[in-house]
C-alpha positions, 0 to 999 in steps of 0.5 A, a space after each residue: 500500500 505504500 505506493 507514493 505517487 513519487 515512487 510508483 512505476 505503473 499506471 492503472 486504467 480509470 475504468 474499473 474493468 481495466 484496473 489491473 492493466 499495467 503500463 510498464 515504465 521504460 526503466 522497468 527491467 533496464 536503464 535506471 533500474 540497475 542503478 537501483 540495484 547498485 544503491 540497494 547493494 550498498 544499503 545492504 553493505 552499510 546496514 545488514 553487513 554492519 549488523 552481521 559484524 557486530 560479533 566483533 563489537 560484542 566481544 569488546 562490550 563484554 570486556 569493557 562493561 563486564 556484564 552477562 552475555 545475555 544482557 550484552 547480546 541485547 545491544 546487537 539484537 535491539 539494533 537488528 530487531 528494530 531495523 526490521 520491526 519498524 518496517 510497517 511504520 516506515 510505510 507512513 514516511 514512504 507514503 508521505 515523503 517517498 522512498 528517496 527522502 525516507 532513506 536519506 533521513 534514515 542515513 542521518 539517524 543511523 550515523 547519529 546512533 553510531 556516533 552517540 554510542 561511542 560515548 557509552 558509559 554502560 550497556 544500558 546507554 547502548 540500548 538507547 543510542 545503538 539499539 534504538 537510534 541506529 536501529 530506527 535509522 537503519 530501518 528507514 533506509 533498509 525498507 525503501 531499498 528493498 521496495 524500490 528494487 521490487 518496483 523497478 523489476 518484473 521479469 528478473 525480480 529474483 535475480 535483481 533482489 539476489 544481486 542487491 542483497 548480496 551486499 549483506 554478504 560483502 558487507 559482513 566480510 568487509 565490515 568484520 575486517 574493518 571493525 577488527 582493524 579499527 578496534 585494534 588500532 583506535 579502540 572500539 569507541 573511535 571505531 564507532 565514530 569512524 563507522 558513523 561517518 561511513 554510514 553517511 553514505 546511506 544518504 548517497 544511496 537514498 539520493 539514487 532512489 529516483 522516483 518513477 514517473 509515468 512511462 513515455 508512451 503515456 503522453 498527453 494530447 499535446 504529445 508531451 510526457 505527463 508530469 507527476 501531479 503537484 498534489 502528490 509530489 513536493 518536487 512538482 510544487 517547487 518546479 511547477 512555475 518553471 514548467 509553466 514558463 517552459 510550456 508557454 514558450 513552446 506555445 502550450 498552455 501552462 498548468 492550471 493555477 488557482 483563481 487567486 494567483 493570476 492577480 499576483 502574476 498580472 501585477 508583478 510590480 506591486 509588492 503587496 500582490 507578490 507577498 500575497 502570492 507567496 503566502 498563498 503558495 505557502 498555504 497551498 504547500 501546507 494544505 497539500 502536505 496535510 492531504 498527503 499525510 492524511 491519505 497516507 495514514 488512511 491507506 496505511 490503516 486500511 491496509 492493516 485493519 480495513 476490509 482489504 487487510 492482508 491478514 485475510 490471506 491465510 497463506 500470508 499469515 502462515 508466512 508471517 508465522 514462519 518469519 517469526 522463527 526464521 531469522 533468529 536461526 541465521 542471526 545467532 551464529 553471527 552474534 555468538 560464533 566469535 565467542 564459541 570459537 574462543 570456548 573451543 580454543 580455535 581463536 588462532 585458526 579463526 583469526 586467519 579466516 573468520 567463520 563469519 566471513 565464510 558465511 558471508 562469502 558463501 552467502 553471496 553466491 547463494 543469493 545469486 545462484 538461488 535467484 537465477 534458479 528461481 527465475 527459471 521458467 520451469 522451476 517454482 520459486 516456492 520450491 527453491 525457497 522451501 528447499 533452502 529453508 530445510 537445508 538451513 534448519 539441518 545446518 542449525 541442528 548440525 552446528 553444535 555437534 562440530 568442535 573442530 575448525 574444519 567441521 564448523 567451516 563446512 557447516 557455516 558454508 551450508 548456512 551461508 548458501 542456504 540463507 541465500 533464500 533471503 533474496 527470494 523473500 520479496 519475490 515470494 511476498 509479491 507472489 502472495 499479495 501482488 505488486 500493489 501491496 508489496 511494501 505493506 506486506 514486506 513491511 510486516 514480514 521484516 517486522 516478524 523477522 525483527 522480532 525473531 532477531 530481537 529475541 534470538 541472540 539474548 535467548 541464546 546468551 541466557 541459555 548459555 548463562 544457565 547451562 554454560 553451553 550454546 548447544 541447547 539454544 541452537 536446538 531450540 531455535 532450530 526446532 521452532 524454525 522447523 515448526 514455522 516451515 511445516 506451518 508454511 507447508 500446511 496452509 497452502 494444502 488446506 487452501 487447496 482442499 477448501 477450494 476443491 470442496 467449494 468447486 465440488 459443492 458448486 458442481 453438485 448444485 448445478 
């Protein structure tokens, strides 16, 4: 539902009978679409990559503040969780401001969170500055990056999402090395200040998220490309006068203005009329912004709680249930593997080539390969998605049984490859709800993932504090993950059975 007029790439026919007819924009699947992939790629490096490398800082925080593993893990899990949990609420910003402005503001807030965290006196301070502030900024930049790629691609959606989300793997590898170096050279506090400066590049990525206007083939009677309506775009309010003058030079009538404005334009020499015109423009901008906010909230509310609520889709509800348990199984190894390596006395081997880097590198190939396979016409994206999930569950169950570096490396490679299904999540979501509900639905899914990321690492740390082992935390998380997958499998079967019964009953009545 978060389809701001600044961002949407399709025109719907006015006739209700033809409302599903889409006119693709010329940049769909090509042109600027690949710049969107590049922008999203760097967003994943800066946000998801940094969060997956937080195991380095987690060790530093344990040494600095001397708190329990469960309490310290809340810092990382809060940042990861809030990044995803705020997904549904970021829709209000997207609907009002568009994806570009939302991502730029998110970059500023994220950078502020990193810098403020450098002055932390205790773990509880980090909860606010890093967990909440940096996490909220990450969420504001992350959702627009995923949604815009989905809007710019149709034929090669899985491949485009796969390429853009490989930034998570590259980012995990790069940020792990960077944070280790910065912490060793400058200490963790200065490292966080430097990382805050690096995070300002999210603003550049947001600036690349150019909104889609109607396609060039949809011309007006004068043969010119249509402009985005002023009532729904702040850019058109600012440049409306310039377009109007350009149209007059071409001999075409300029855009219509309110009846009160020509008086001011007809007497430019009178300062009083000029002031009135400026006041009218300010009032007009304020009224337009108010209307956009009200409409955005109305659309957001109806999408979640109205008659068109996504929660009426049973398979989508099952998808949410799966997401509640899935992400923790992927996040826990990243947060606790550095500590597990120390417990197994494998620090020297891990320093040569970190296990988290193995996950990150193989994760890159997994996303690209799974994206290519899922785009094949003879293979269902759902089958690829489910097979990858089952492989990841199996890896989570096997991980506690490995106590050598070689064994852990093999399992980490399996985790990295199978977790490449994350690139298929937007595609699966779109198949369930349609392109017009993608942002709304994907916001709910990443919110569920955020809850999983929020509770998973502290739960694993809490289990360790009780049992002095991480084994049970992996077993419990893997079991819950498996239940989520089975629930995801059962719901479509139930739906098919119900549809068959309805058809049978309809045939009996005939």
